[in-house]
N, C-alpha and C positions, 0 to 999 in steps of 0.2 A: 366219772371219766378218769381215766389214768393220767397222774400227773396233777390232779387238783387237790387243794389244801384240804385235809380232814376237817372238817364243819363239826365236829361233835363238841358241844361246849365244853369248856373247863368248868369242873365243880368250884363252886365257892367255898374253897377249903379254910380253915383257921389258920393263921399264921402267928400262932403264937403270942397272941396278945399284943402283936406289933412289936416285939422284941427283936433287937439284932441278933443274927447269927454269931456263934461266938467267934468265929475267925475274925471279926472285925476288930475285937478288943485285943487280938494277938496279932495285928499286923505289924511286919517287921519295919525298921529304919523310920524313915520319916513319916509313914503313913500311919504308923501306930504310935510314934513317940510325938512327933510334933504336931500333929493336928489331933490324934486322938478320935475315939468312935464317932462323937458327936459330929465334927468337922466332916470325916468320911462320908456320913449320912447326907449333911448339908451339901457337900459338894456334889456327891452322886445325885443327889436330887435336882441341885442346880443346873448341872449337865442335863438332865432329863427334861427340866424345865426350858431349857435351849429349843426342845422340840426335836431332840437328836435322839435318833433309834435306827437300828437297822434291821432288815428282814431276819425272820427266825427261820421256821420250815420253809414257807412260802416265796422266800426270794431267793430259792435257789434259781441258779442261771437257767437250767433246762425251762422250769416252770415260766419264768419272765419271759422267755424267747417265745414260748409256746403261747401266750397271751399276747405277746405283740404280733405274732404273727396270725392270729385271729382279728385283729384289729386293722380297718381299711384306713391307715393314719393320713391326716391331712398334711399340708405342707409343714416342714420343721420349724419355720418360722424364720424372721430375717434378724438383723443384727440388732434391733430394737434401739429405742431412742430413751435417754432419761433424762432429757430437758425437764427444766419445771420454770414458772413463772418467776423472774427475778423478784427477790426480796420474800419467796414463799419456801420455808423449809419445807422437808419431806415430812409428811404427816401434819402440815399447817394448813390443809385446806378444810374450811368448815362453813356450814351453812346455819340453817335455823336449827337450834339444839333444843330438844326436849326431854323430859323424863317421863317414862312410863312404870307405872307400880303395877306388876303383874297380880294375877289373883291370889298368889302365895307369898305376896309382900315385897318380892324383890324389885328393886329400882332399876330400869334399864335406860341406858343412854342413847338416844335416838338423835340422828343428825341428817338435815333433809335439804337437798338444793332443789329450790324450785326451778321450772323452767317455763316462763310465761310465754315463750314464743314456739313451744313445742306444738306440733300440730294437733288437732282436737282428736281425742281418742289415741292419743301415743300412750302406751305403756308405762307405768312407772317403773323403774329398774332397782330392785331392793339387793344389794350385796350383803353377803353373810362370811363374815371371816372364819378362819380355823381355829383350831386348837392352840393356845398359848398366845394367840395374837390379839388385835383389836382392829376396830373400824379404819384406823389411820393407815393400815397396811394397803389399803386399794387406793392410795395416793396417785399413781398414774391412770389408774383406770377412771377415777373421779375426775382429774383433770381432763380427759381425754373425751368424757362423755357430758359434764356439767354443761347446763345451757341446752343441750340438745335434747335431754330427756329429764323428766324428774327423778330425781334419786333419792333414794333411803337408805343409810347406813345403821348398823346398831352394833353395840358392844354387847357381845352374848354375855349372860350371867356370870359373874366371878371375874369377867376379863375387863379390861380398861377401866372406864368410868364407871361401868355398871356396879351395882351392889353385889356381895356376896350372899349366896343363898344358904338356906339351914341344911344341915347334913340330911341326905336321903334325896335331894333334889338335885343331885349334880348328875343328870342322865340326859341321854340323847333324845329320851321322850320327851322330856321336859323343856328341851330347847325347842322341839316343834311346837309345843303349846305357847311357849315365848314367843316365837315366830309368827304364830297366829294371831296373839295379841297384838303384836306390832302391825300386823297388817291390817285388823280391824281399827286400830287408834291412827295409824299414818296414812292407809290407804284406804278409806271406808268404801272407796266406788272407783268404777274404772278398772281396766284391765293392768295386769302384773306380771313383769319377768323376773323370776327369781334366780340370782346368780350366786353358789355357795363354792367356796374352797375348803378341801378337806372336811374338819367338822361342822363347816357351815354348810356343805352338800349334804351330811348327814341329817343336820337339822331340817331340810328341805324334804329329805326322804321321810322324815319323822312326821311332819307337817301332812304330807302325801297319806301316810297311814291313819293320822288323826282326823283330817279333815279332806278326805277325798273329794267333798262336793265343790270345794274350791277349785279344783283344776279343771280347765275348761272354760266354764262361766267367769272365773276371775283370773285365775293364774293361767297365762297362756303360753308361756315359755318358760324353761328350767336350764340352766347350766350348770355344770358339776365340774369343777376344777380340781385334780388331784385328790379326788374323794374315794368313798368307798361305801358299800352297802353291807358288809360284814367281813369276818376273818380277820379284823384290823389286828388283834393280838398275835397274828402270825408273823406281821411286820413291824408292827410299833409293840415288840414283845421285851425288849431288854433295854435298860440305859448305856449308853456308851460312856465309859469312864476311863479313867488313867489309873483306876485301882484294880491290879490284878483280879482278884477274886471275882468281882461283878463281871469283867471281862470275859473271865473264862466259864462262868455260867451261860453267857451268851453263847459261846461257843458250842457248849453242850447243847444247847438249844437246836443248832443246826444239825448236830448229830442224832438226835433222838426225838427230833419232832415234837409230836402232842404232848408226851410226857415231860420233856424238857421244858415245854412252855409252862407247865404248871410250877417248875421250879423258879421260871424266870417271873411267874406272876407272883408267888410267893416272896420272893427276895423284894422284888420292885415295890411290892404292896407295904412291905415292913419298911423299907426305907422311905418311902412317901408317907406313910401314915407317922412315923417318929418326924419326919423334917417338917410335916404341917403342923406337928404339935410344938414344935422349937423354931418358930420363925425367924426369930433372933439369931440364933445358931446358924440356921441355913443362910442367911443372909450375908451373915460374915464369910460362910465358908464359900459362897458364891463369889463374893469379891476376892478371896485367894486364888481362885481357878479362874477369873475372869478372862484371862487371855485365853486358857484352854478351852472355855466355854464359846469364846469368840470365834476361835480357830474350828471348833467341832460344829458350830452354826454355820459357818459358811461350807463348811465340808459337806453338811447333809442338805442344808437348802438350796444350795446352787451346786451346778454342774459346768458352768463355764464363768470365764471372769466378768465379774461386775464391778463398776465403780466401787471404790472405798466407802463412798458414801452412802451409797445404797446398802452394801453390806452391815455396815454400822447403824444404819436406820433399823433394819430388821433385826439386828441384835439387840438394840435398844427397847424394842418393842417387846421381844420375847422376853428379856431380862426383866422387864417390868410385870410380868405375870407372876402372883404370888405362888408359892409353892403348893399352897392349900388347894388351889384352883386346879393344879396339875394332878394331884392326888386325888381332889373329888371326883374329876371326869376320866382318870385314867383306866380306872376299873370297869366302867360303863361299857367301853370297846368290846370286853370279853364277852359280853353276852347280847351285842348288838346284831340283829338280823332284820334287815330293812329291804331284802330282795323282792319281797311281795308288793313294795311300794312302787317298783318299777311298771306294775301294771297301770297304775294311775299315771305315772307320767307318760304313758304311750298315748295319752289325750292330748298332748299340747307338743308344740315343737321344741326339741331338747338339743343340747349340745353337751359333749362330752370331751374334757381335755384331759390329757394325760401328760406325763413326763417320763421320759424314756430312762432317767438315772434316778428316779426319785426313791429315796431310801426311805421314806416314813410312810407314804401309801404308793408301794411299787405298780408299774403299769397295768400289772393283772387285774387289780381292784377296778380300774376303768375298763379294762377288757371285758370283766364280768358284767359290768353295768352295761355297756355296748352290746353285749350279746342278747340281753332282755330289751334293749331299746332300739329295734331293727332300723327304726327310721331316722335315729339321731345322727347329727353331723360330729363326726368321731375324729379327733385331732391327736397326735402324737408330736408333742414339741421335744427337741433335742438338738444339741445335749441342753438338758434341763433337768433341775432338781426340783425339791418339793414346792419351792417358791418360784414356779415357773412364770407366774404372773408378774413378778419382779425382773427376772430375766428377760423375758420377752415382752414388755410392757405395751408396746403399741401393737403386737400381734395379737395378744390377748384380748387388749381393748377393742379392735377390730372385730374379733370373734364374737364379743358380746353384742358390738353394735349390729352384727349382720342376724345375730339370735333375734335383737329386737325387731329388725327388719322383717324377718320371716313370720314372727309371732305377730306383727301387726295386722297381717292377714287373717287373724281369727285362729280360733282352735282348730286340731285336725278332724 
């Protein structure tokens, strides 16, 4: 279809052993002299670790508007309320904490809120966080839903309190397998509603590909928030940095499309590989650009004013994610194609939520999902960024509550 992104996978080309391009060592002024190449690498990776990216080819305005036009968007959402119980810090809600060891030896942190007063047969709601985050990020949804439904939260591998996996297992497919193991251990019977944000939604799609038999008999509802089934490199295609050469390469991506995406991939791959190999330098460099990182986090995560404590909370969660985790998962987005999984999701009640100003997974990603899920409830929040569930906590919590209600009637 005219205007759609080219889905030809980028080749896994070598990156000169992860060496920095020569221009990094020749940076002028304070970049080359004061910080030096290692700090530039660390700072660039630190900013990327803040979850900051902008669209490459697919984020062109025309395509975005076409995608939004194809979505029968729901209400844009209200003002939202950020109230929390007295004495409870953001991210401070916890239940019964357990640890699950996966079949490849990674310890997963799992946190469960029981709901003894929930009606018999009420679905357990499993919330799966996104790239560079952890389970604490669901604070407002947890506050709204706890006691009403049994809730299960997990830190995905390498994130939060979960263990770091071995090289080679930083893949979306593996996240789907992890989710299956969490369901087997924490929700051994009864109906389940899965809700995933960003990479969490990808994990659900990977689960559908790996364990399609679960959908219908066990999984009765799925919510995908600011997520994607493929073409992620076209939007999460380059780091934003105050370092001219990296930003210039990102601009090239807008001009040259797929070919420039390969350039972006190679540069980002080199940056992340080196940063992951020198975590101490990277951590110090992230400290040097903390204010920049916080500002860019706010710019790419939110599209409307949020309380300073909410923005700070999101920044702290993102900044706690090791660069090795960012490096490990980033390249898996290039080869991801989970569109076929939508056929499995058509068996259950579905919800697709996008944000009109999402710079990480632009709204056209959700539009592509919605086009393959004709019976889904589709909501476009706006003005909203990638962390829309923090911008509109009450609205998103209500949407999840409604999904649980629709799913309680059984599979489609």
